[in-house]
N, C-alpha and C positions, 0 to 999 in steps of 0.2 A: 743377588743382593750385594751392593757395594760395601766393601770392608776397608776400614782405615786402621792402620797400625801406627800409633804415635811413637815418636822417638822417646826412649826411656833409658834412664841410667842403668837399669838392670841388663840392658842389651850390650853395654860397653865393657870391654875387657882392656885393661891397661897393662902393657908389658914394657916398662921403662920408657924408651924414646918413641914408642908407637902405641896407638890404641885402635881397637876394632869395635865397631857397632855391628853386631851380628843379628841377622834376621833369617828365620827359617819359614819359608812360605807354606810348608805343610803338604799333606797328601793331596789336597785339591790341585796343587801345581806339580804333582808327579816328579819329574826329573829335575826341576829347579830346586835343588837341595838347600843351598846356602847363598845368601847375599851379604857380603861384608862391605861396610863403608869404613875405610882405613885412613888414619892420620899418622904420618911419619915425620918425625923431627929430622933436622939435618944430621947426617951420619947414622941414622937408624938403619939397622941391618937385620934381615930375616935370614938365618943361616941355611946352609944346604939342606934341602928336604926332598924326599921322593914322593911323587904323586903317581897314582895308578888309577886307571879306569874312571877318569872324569874329564869333562871338558871345562876349561877355566877361561873365563872372559875377563880380561884386565883392561880397565878404563881409568886413565889418569886425567883428572880435570883441573888440577892445580899442581905445579911443580914438575918433578921428573923422577922416574923410577928406573933403576938400572937392573935389568934381568940378566943373570949370569948363569950359563949352563955348566955342567960338570966338565965339559971339554974345553972350557975357557971362552967359548963364544958369548958375546955380549950384545944386548940391544937396549937402547934407551927409549922409554915410553914417556909421552907428554900429552898435552891437550890435543895434539894433532895426530899422534900415532897410537893406535889401539892394537891389542894383541889377543889372539886366541891360542890356547894350548890344548891339544888332544894328547893326554898323558898316556893313553893306551896301556901297554904292558909295563910301563914304568919310565919316568923321566925325573932326573935329579937336577935341581937348580937352586939358586939363591937370589934374593931381591934386596935392594938397598936404595937409600936416598942420599947419595954422597954429596950432592951439590946444593940442594934447596929443600925446605920443608915441602911435603907432598900430601895431597889429598887424592884418594882413588877409590874406585869401586872394584870389587873382585867377586865374581859369581861362579859357583860350582854347579855344574850340570851333569847329570848322569847320562852316559851315551846309550844308544840303542843296543850296542853290542859291546861286550867286554873284550879286552886285549887289543891287539893291533899295534902297528908301529907308531911310536910317538911322533907328533908333528907340532911345530911352532910356527905360527904365521902372524904377520903384522900388516896393518893397513895405515897408510899416511894420507889423511884427507887434504883437500885443497886449503891453501892459506886462508881463503875467504870462506869460512864454514857457513852453511845456511843458517839463517835466523828465522824463528817463528815457523819452522817447518821440520817435521820429523825426518831424521836421516837414518836409513837402514845401515847397520854396521855388521851384523852377523846373522846367519841363518843356516838352514839345512843345505845339504849338498845340491839339491835340485833348485835352489833359489838363486837369485842374482846378487846376493849379498857379497860384499868384498871379503868377509871372513866366513869360513864354513865351520859349522858345528855338526857333530855326529849325533844329532837329535833334532826333533821337530820343534825347534825353538827359534824365534826371531828376536833380535835385540836392536832397539832404536835409541837415539838420543835426541834431545830438543833443547835449544837455547831460546828461551821465551822472554820477550820484552814485556815490561810493565804496561798494562792496559790492553794487551793483545790476547785474543781468545782463539784457541785452535782445537780442532777435533782430535780425539785420541786415535792411535793406530788400531785398526780392526782387521781381523781375518775370520772368516766363517769357521766355526769349530775350534776356536782358540780362546783361552782365558788370558786376561791381561793383568800384569803387575807393574806398577809405576813407582819408582823411588825418586824422592826429591833430594838432590845433592846440594843444591844451593838456592837461596832466594825464598820467596813465598808465592804460592799459587792458591787459587780457589777452584773447587769443583762442586757445583751446585752450591749448597750453603756451608760447605766445609772449607776451612782454611788450613792449608798444609804448608809446613816449613821444613827446613833442613832436617833430614833423618826420618821424616814421615814417609809412609807408603800407602798406596791405595790399590785395591784389586777387585776384580769381579769376573765371574764366568760370562756375564753378559757384556755387551759393549759399554765402556765407561762414557760418562757425559764429557762434554768439552771442558777444557781447562783454561783458566784465565790467569794472566800474570798480575799479581798484586805488587810484586817487585820483580826486577829482572831475575830469572830463575834458570836452573839447569836440571833436567830430568832424564832418567833412563827408563825405558819401557821393555818388559819381557813379555812376549806372546808365546804361550805354551799350548800345544795341541791337547785338546781335552781327551781324557781316557787313557793317557799314557801312565803306566805304573812305574815305580822306581825299580831300578835294576836290583837283582839279588845281592 
């Protein structure tokens, strides 16, 4: 059964210069633990933090995010550069928006196994990104995704133009969660806008652009339990 989660003020947490809209997909999506849609004002800073035993998918769709690790190494993320973090036994880093206001999605995924050496990887897409076609950004080690996750989860994005209809990404034995980051879309008789999400264990119907829109889709293998 198709489930729709509407954007709600109760999902939003404000911390000075940045805000987080937090969604928890729930047990049906096993290792897909948290999806945050974040807004950072200029000079917003998330101080040094330690992450352990999680896969973190960072997707900036407006502005620029500066990722700074404890050793001083830095990487800037933007609409072309996407990052995945395998925190493993522990990784300490800070994030900030020193140059421009930033909008991003950050997803936390529990790995198949705990521990391991931390890894940070990024992928820079072509200047001319595909429009009206799903782009595979991240997936498990055996996939051909540019970013690898230590879990049976695939991540896609879609830039959808107004008036265009596209099928949703599908894989046998996988449930689908789609978040609307910008614009307005329709799926069957439902109208979805920024902050809304739609999910189903069965293949989702095609999506139409009511306005130009940006979406991110997570495909999660059925029957995976959360890590202890």
